[in-house]
DRENTORKOL-3810 file (N, C-alpha, C; in nm, 4 decimals):
REM DRENTORKOL-3810
@n.u->21.5709; n.v->-4.0514; n.w->6.9474; ca.u->21.6918; ca.v->-3.9709; ca.w->6.9487; c.u->21.7905; c.v->-4.0398; c.w->7.0449
@n.u->21.9216; n.v->-4.0489; n.w->6.9893; ca.u->22.0051; ca.v->-4.1190; ca.w->7.0712; c.u->22.0528; c.v->-4.0218; c.w->7.2122
@n.u->22.1197; n.v->-4.1000; n.w->7.2974; ca.u->22.1552; ca.v->-4.0293; ca.w->7.4139; c.u->22.2638; c.v->-3.9008; c.w->7.3866
@n.u->22.3503; n.v->-3.9330; n.w->7.3024; ca.u->22.4343; ca.v->-3.8385; ca.w->7.2641; c.u->22.3666; c.v->-3.7110; c.w->7.1964
@n.u->22.2855; n.v->-3.7244; n.w->7.1004; ca.u->22.2037; ca.v->-3.6282; ca.w->7.0407; c.u->22.1198; c.v->-3.5450; c.w->7.1524
@n.u->22.0655; n.v->-3.6103; n.w->7.2476; ca.u->21.9878; ca.v->-3.5655; ca.w->7.3488; c.u->22.0707; c.v->-3.4625; c.w->7.4296
@n.u->22.1914; n.v->-3.5013; n.w->7.4631; ca.u->22.2795; ca.v->-3.4181; ca.w->7.5544; c.u->22.3119; c.v->-3.3067; c.w->7.4602
@n.u->22.3585; n.v->-3.3291; n.w->7.3335; ca.u->22.3975; ca.v->-3.2218; ca.w->7.2623; c.u->22.2829; c.v->-3.1081; c.w->7.2402
@n.u->22.1605; n.v->-3.1451; n.w->7.2331; ca.u->22.0485; ca.v->-3.0577; ca.w->7.2112; c.u->22.0358; c.v->-2.9944; c.w->7.3372
@n.u->22.0426; n.v->-3.0455; n.w->7.4562; ca.u->22.0238; ca.v->-2.9765; ca.w->7.5715; c.u->22.1342; c.v->-2.8639; c.w->7.5885
@n.u->22.2677; n.v->-2.9000; n.w->7.5236; ca.u->22.3795; ca.v->-2.8005; ca.w->7.5430; c.u->22.3423; c.v->-2.6801; c.w->7.4510
@n.u->22.2908; n.v->-2.7339; n.w->7.3255; ca.u->22.2630; ca.v->-2.6107; ca.w->7.2355; c.u->22.1487; c.v->-2.5139; c.w->7.2855
@n.u->22.0568; n.v->-2.5826; n.w->7.3329; ca.u->21.9428; ca.v->-2.4914; ca.w->7.3866; c.u->21.9769; c.v->-2.3873; c.w->7.4980
@n.u->22.0758; n.v->-2.4365; n.w->7.5558; ca.u->22.1377; ca.v->-2.3477; ca.w->7.6782; c.u->22.2240; c.v->-2.2338; c.w->7.6248
@n.u->22.2581; n.v->-2.2368; n.w->7.4939; ca.u->22.3368; ca.v->-2.1157; ca.w->7.4371; c.u->22.2426; c.v->-1.9946; c.w->7.4172
@n.u->22.3198; n.v->-1.8803; n.w->7.3905; ca.u->22.2586; ca.v->-1.7558; ca.w->7.3618; c.u->22.1859; c.v->-1.7775; c.w->7.2197
@n.u->22.0779; n.v->-1.6972; n.w->7.1943; ca.u->21.9984; ca.v->-1.6970; ca.w->7.0682; c.u->22.0887; c.v->-1.6812; c.w->6.9560
@n.u->22.1696; n.v->-1.5806; n.w->6.9416; ca.u->22.2682; ca.v->-1.5824; ca.w->6.8374; c.u->22.3431; c.v->-1.7112; c.w->6.7930
@n.u->22.3901; n.v->-1.7744; n.w->6.8933; ca.u->22.4683; ca.v->-1.8886; ca.w->6.8713; c.u->22.3753; c.v->-2.0037; c.w->6.8165
@n.u->22.2569; n.v->-2.0241; n.w->6.8812; ca.u->22.1670; ca.v->-2.1229; ca.w->6.8407; c.u->22.1175; c.v->-2.0954; c.w->6.6940
@n.u->22.0928; n.v->-1.9710; n.w->6.6521; ca.u->22.0629; ca.v->-1.9366; ca.w->6.5214; c.u->22.1740; c.v->-1.9787; c.w->6.4157
@n.u->22.2874; n.v->-1.9492; n.w->6.4616; ca.u->22.4253; ca.v->-1.9844; ca.w->6.3790; c.u->22.4183; c.v->-2.1359; c.w->6.3507
@n.u->22.4053; n.v->-2.2063; n.w->6.4567; ca.u->22.4035; ca.v->-2.3409; ca.w->6.4592; c.u->22.2945; c.v->-2.3996; c.w->6.3629
@n.u->22.1690; n.v->-2.3320; n.w->6.3845; ca.u->22.0412; ca.v->-2.3899; ca.w->6.3026; c.u->22.0757; c.v->-2.3683; c.w->6.1414
@n.u->22.1269; n.v->-2.2390; n.w->6.1251; ca.u->22.1780; ca.v->-2.2189; ca.w->5.9688; c.u->22.2663; c.v->-2.3187; c.w->5.9137
@n.u->22.3585; n.v->-2.3403; n.w->5.9916; ca.u->22.4675; ca.v->-2.4409; ca.w->5.9375; c.u->22.4003; c.v->-2.5773; c.w->5.9376
@n.u->22.3170; n.v->-2.6197; n.w->6.0143; ca.u->22.2557; ca.v->-2.7488; ca.w->6.0025; c.u->22.1658; c.v->-2.7432; c.w->5.8772
@n.u->22.0791; n.v->-2.6407; n.w->5.8637; ca.u->22.0114; ca.v->-2.6300; ca.w->5.7449; c.u->22.0765; c.v->-2.6453; c.w->5.6182
@n.u->22.1709; n.v->-2.5662; n.w->5.6146; ca.u->22.2703; ca.v->-2.5718; ca.w->5.4969; c.u->22.3465; c.v->-2.6974; c.w->5.4655
@n.u->22.3566; n.v->-2.7794; n.w->5.5733; ca.u->22.4009; ca.v->-2.9306; ca.w->5.5575; c.u->22.3117; c.v->-3.0194; c.w->5.5146
@n.u->22.1858; n.v->-2.9968; n.w->5.5141; ca.u->22.0837; ca.v->-3.0942; ca.w->5.4754; c.u->22.0585; c.v->-3.0857; c.w->5.3314
@n.u->22.1069; n.v->-3.0030; n.w->5.2587; ca.u->22.0739; ca.v->-2.9886; ca.w->5.1033; c.u->21.9324; c.v->-2.9404; c.w->5.0645
@n.u->21.9278; n.v->-2.9297; n.w->4.9425; ca.u->21.8025; ca.v->-2.8794; ca.w->4.8908; c.u->21.6871; c.v->-2.9548; c.w->4.9097
@n.u->21.6865; n.v->-3.0854; n.w->4.9362; ca.u->21.5761; ca.v->-3.1727; ca.w->4.9403; c.u->21.4954; c.v->-3.1291; c.w->5.0799
@n.u->21.5616; n.v->-3.0561; n.w->5.1691; ca.u->21.5024; ca.v->-3.0125; ca.w->5.2980; c.u->21.4798; c.v->-2.8481; c.w->5.2892
@n.u->21.4920; n.v->-2.8055; n.w->5.1822; ca.u->21.4925; ca.v->-2.6448; ca.w->5.1687; c.u->21.3172; c.v->-2.6425; c.w->5.1271
@n.u->21.2456; n.v->-2.5942; n.w->5.1888; ca.u->21.1037; ca.v->-2.5879; ca.w->5.1745; c.u->21.0691; c.v->-2.4609; c.w->5.1097
@n.u->21.1488; n.v->-2.3559; n.w->5.1195; ca.u->21.1165; ca.v->-2.2086; ca.w->5.0553; c.u->21.2048; c.v->-2.1964; c.w->4.9501
@n.u->21.1726; n.v->-2.1296; n.w->4.8493; ca.u->21.2299; ca.v->-2.0771; ca.w->4.7269; c.u->21.3322; c.v->-1.9702; c.w->4.7751
@n.u->21.4263; n.v->-1.9434; n.w->4.6966; ca.u->21.5305; ca.v->-1.8372; ca.w->4.7144; c.u->21.4348; c.v->-1.6991; c.w->4.7250
@n.u->21.3453; n.v->-1.6846; n.w->4.6299; ca.u->21.2596; ca.v->-1.5523; ca.w->4.6576; c.u->21.1755; c.v->-1.5410; c.w->4.7826
@n.u->21.1326; n.v->-1.6494; n.w->4.8198; ca.u->21.0645; ca.v->-1.6456; ca.w->4.9397; c.u->21.1544; c.v->-1.6196; c.w->5.0683
@n.u->21.2590; n.v->-1.6902; n.w->5.0650; ca.u->21.3780; ca.v->-1.6553; ca.w->5.1833; c.u->21.4281; c.v->-1.5073; c.w->5.1736
@n.u->21.4287; n.v->-1.4432; n.w->5.0467; ca.u->21.4658; ca.v->-1.3110; ca.w->5.0451; c.u->21.3669; c.v->-1.2153; c.w->5.0919
@n.u->21.2504; n.v->-1.2481; n.w->5.0632; ca.u->21.1384; ca.v->-1.1693; ca.w->5.1076; c.u->21.1290; c.v->-1.1739; c.w->5.2675
@n.u->21.1289; n.v->-1.2935; n.w->5.3260; ca.u->21.1322; ca.v->-1.3113; ca.w->5.4726; c.u->21.2624; c.v->-1.2334; c.w->5.5154
@n.u->21.3776; n.v->-1.2300; n.w->5.4726; ca.u->21.4929; ca.v->-1.1668; ca.w->5.5209; c.u->21.4561; c.v->-1.0266; c.w->5.5136
@n.u->21.4007; n.v->-0.9756; n.w->5.4187; ca.u->21.3674; ca.v->-0.8128; ca.w->5.3930; c.u->21.2476; c.v->-0.7799; c.w->5.5131
@n.u->21.1712; n.v->-0.8639; n.w->5.5385; ca.u->21.0638; ca.v->-0.8320; ca.w->5.6358; c.u->21.1249; c.v->-0.8441; c.w->5.7786
@n.u->21.2147; n.v->-0.9325; n.w->5.7989; ca.u->21.2827; ca.v->-0.9501; ca.w->5.9375; c.u->21.3634; c.v->-0.8388; c.w->5.9715
@n.u->21.4439; n.v->-0.7936; n.w->5.8582; ca.u->21.5091; ca.v->-0.6707; ca.w->5.8733; c.u->21.4468; c.v->-0.5459; c.w->5.9072
@n.u->21.3208; n.v->-0.5468; n.w->5.8370; ca.u->21.2421; ca.v->-0.4410; ca.w->5.8598; c.u->21.1838; c.v->-0.4268; c.w->5.9958
@n.u->21.1597; n.v->-0.5390; n.w->6.0541; ca.u->21.1081; ca.v->-0.5440; ca.w->6.1882; c.u->21.2220; c.v->-0.5185; c.w->6.2866
@n.u->21.3410; n.v->-0.5552; n.w->6.2658; ca.u->21.4571; ca.v->-0.5338; ca.w->6.3505; c.u->21.5097; c.v->-0.3945; c.w->6.3477
@n.u->21.4838; n.v->-0.3414; n.w->6.2389; ca.u->21.5516; ca.v->-0.1874; ca.w->6.2295; c.u->21.4310; c.v->-0.0851; c.w->6.2398
@n.u->21.3123; n.v->-0.1316; n.w->6.2952; ca.u->21.1985; ca.v->-0.0523; ca.w->6.3171; c.u->21.1300; c.v->0.0344; c.w->6.1947
@n.u->21.1563; n.v->-0.0126; n.w->6.0875; ca.u->21.1127; ca.v->0.0509; ca.w->5.9770; c.u->20.9598; c.v->-0.0354; c.w->5.9156
@n.u->20.9086; n.v->-0.1396; n.w->5.9811; ca.u->20.8058; ca.v->-0.2205; ca.w->5.9372; c.u->20.6935; c.v->-0.1576; c.w->6.0332
@n.u->20.5666; n.v->-0.1583; n.w->5.9602; ca.u->20.4494; ca.v->-0.1219; ca.w->6.0178; c.u->20.3933; c.v->-0.2351; c.w->6.0946
@n.u->20.3928; n.v->-0.2442; n.w->6.2212; ca.u->20.3213; ca.v->-0.3491; ca.w->6.2677; c.u->20.1773; c.v->-0.3283; c.w->6.3161
@n.u->20.1003; n.v->-0.4215; n.w->6.3212; ca.u->19.9677; ca.v->-0.3868; ca.w->6.3685; c.u->19.9406; c.v->-0.5260; c.w->6.4718
@n.u->19.8501; n.v->-0.4999; n.w->6.5591; ca.u->19.8240; ca.v->-0.5953; ca.w->6.6679; c.u->19.7358; c.v->-0.7074; c.w->6.5922
@n.u->19.7414; n.v->-0.8180; n.w->6.6428; ca.u->19.6913; ca.v->-0.9520; ca.w->6.5974; c.u->19.5444; c.v->-0.9478; c.w->6.5860
@n.u->19.4922; n.v->-0.8775; n.w->6.6932; ca.u->19.3427; ca.v->-0.8681; ca.w->6.6928; c.u->19.2809; c.v->-0.7738; c.w->6.5938
@n.u->19.3553; n.v->-0.6615; n.w->6.5909; ca.u->19.3220; ca.v->-0.5689; ca.w->6.4781; c.u->19.3242; c.v->-0.6324; c.w->6.3436
@n.u->19.4410; n.v->-0.6989; n.w->6.3146; ca.u->19.4399; ca.v->-0.7842; ca.w->6.1798; c.u->19.3174; c.v->-0.8619; c.w->6.1597
@n.u->19.2980; n.v->-0.9559; n.w->6.2507; ca.u->19.1683; ca.v->-1.0385; ca.w->6.2352; c.u->19.0287; c.v->-0.9722; c.w->6.2422
@n.u->19.0120; n.v->-0.8645; n.w->6.3057; ca.u->18.8996; ca.v->-0.7899; ca.w->6.2857; c.u->18.8732; c.v->-0.7472; c.w->6.1641
@n.u->18.9925; n.v->-0.6940; n.w->6.0936; ca.u->18.9851; ca.v->-0.6437; ca.w->5.9680; c.u->18.9611; c.v->-0.7511; c.w->5.8651
@n.u->19.0181; n.v->-0.8780; n.w->5.8696; ca.u->18.9986; ca.v->-0.9813; ca.w->5.7909; c.u->18.8632; c.v->-1.0444; c.w->5.7986
@n.u->18.8043; n.v->-1.0519; n.w->5.9348; ca.u->18.6668; ca.v->-1.0981; ca.w->5.9361; c.u->18.5487; c.v->-1.0177; c.w->5.9296
@n.u->18.5763; n.v->-0.8953; n.w->5.8952; ca.u->18.4565; ca.v->-0.7808; ca.w->5.8696; c.u->18.4088; c.v->-0.8293; c.w->5.7515
@n.u->18.2697; n.v->-0.8353; n.w->5.7517; ca.u->18.2050; ca.v->-0.8608; ca.w->5.6357; c.u->18.2338; c.v->-0.7411; c.w->5.5209
@n.u->18.2588; n.v->-0.7852; n.w->5.3963; ca.u->18.2847; ca.v->-0.6933; ca.w->5.2923; c.u->18.1657; c.v->-0.6297; c.w->5.2276
@n.u->18.1658; n.v->-0.5087; n.w->5.1838; ca.u->18.0610; ca.v->-0.4396; ca.w->5.1247; c.u->18.0634; c.v->-0.4795; c.w->4.9770
@n.u->17.9499; n.v->-0.5054; n.w->4.9276; ca.u->17.9495; ca.v->-0.5552; ca.w->4.7784; c.u->17.9022; c.v->-0.4172; c.w->4.6968
END
C-alpha cells in the first residue's frame, strides 16, 4: 500500500462509524459488479435482518445456545 493510501486509511479509521460505513459503501459501488460477491436477493435479506436487529424486532439467541442446539444428537 502506498504511503498516501496508508495515511488516508488512518484518517478514515479515525472517523465515526456512520462516516466509515458511507465511505465503504461508496467504495464498494465504485468497484463494479465483478467485486460484488452477493446477489441482490442476498443483500436484501441481509438488509432486512440488520434492520430487525437494529429496531429490536429480531429474536436473538446466545451463540453457545445456538451451538448446543446444532451439535445435539438428533433423534431418529
